[in-house]
N, C-alpha and C positions, 0 to 999 in steps of 0.2 A: 504494500500500500504506500502510495506517495501522498503526502500532505499537499495542500494547494500550492505552496511556494515551490515545491519540487516536481509538480505534475507536468505532464507534456501538454502540447497544444490541444490535445483532445478535450481537456477541461475548459479551454477557452474557445472552443469551436462554436459555430452558430447553433448547433443542436442542444447545447447546454444553456438553460435559461437562468435568468437572474434569481428566480425562486429556488434554484438548485444549490445556490452558493451559501456557505462555503462548501465546495466540493473537492474531494480528493480523487485520486485515480487508483484503480485496483487492477493489477495484472496477475494472472495465474497460469500455470501449466502443470501437467502431470506426465510422468514417464509412461510410456505405453502400457507397461504391466500394471500400473495403478489405476488405469482408466476403467470406467463402467461400474464403479462400486460406490458412488455417491461421495467420494472424498472431496471433490471440488465443491460440491454443494455445501458440505459440512464446513470446509475451510473458509469459504466465502461468508457463510453465516457467522462464523467466529470473527472474521475481519469486520463485519458490519457492526458488531458490538464494540470493537476497539475504535472504529471510526466514530460511532455515536459518543463514546466516552471522550474522544478528542474534540468534540464539538462540531463535527461535520454534519451537514444535512443530507448529503448524498455522496455516492461513489460513482464515478464515470468508468464504464467498461468499454474500451475501444477494441472491438472484436473483428477479426478478419471475416469478411462476408461468407467465405466458404466453410467456416468453422461451425458446423451445425451443432456439435456437442456443446461448445461453449455458449452458443446462443440458447440452447435448451436450458443450461444451468442458469443463465441470466433471467430468462423468462420464468423459470420455476421459482426463482427467488423474488419475483415481482418487479423486476426491472422493466422500464418502459423504453421501447425502441424509439429513437428520435431521428428526425431528418434535419438536415441532409446527411448523406453519407460523406465520408471524406476520403481522399486519396493520400496514400503514404508510400514513399519510396524507402525501402530498407537500405542498409549499409552496402548491399551488393547491387543496388540500383533497380531491384525488382519492384514494380508498382503493385500495391495492394489496395483493394477497396475495403474500407473499414466502416462498420456500422457502429453507431454510438448508442449505448444503453445507459440509462441513468437509474441507479438503484437508491431509493430512499433508505435512510438508516434511522 
């Protein structure tokens, strides 16, 4: 989890509204052997508690459009998908379409 002052541009994109602030950013991933057992759901739930204790109103999840599993986690936790999507080039120059979810804490 990144607090607002350390978060990426995802927290400041057009999909994040003033009412979401202060917002932090949450990123997560699991090794392939750990997937499919509810670990991401549980871990994000715990991070939501920490974010609330830190005074945040929401967490921004910037998810690759093709990452169906991560999108399911976000939606199952009650995150709202926002528009517009955003484009992001990784360090190798590969372009990704990112969907922005905002998770109230």
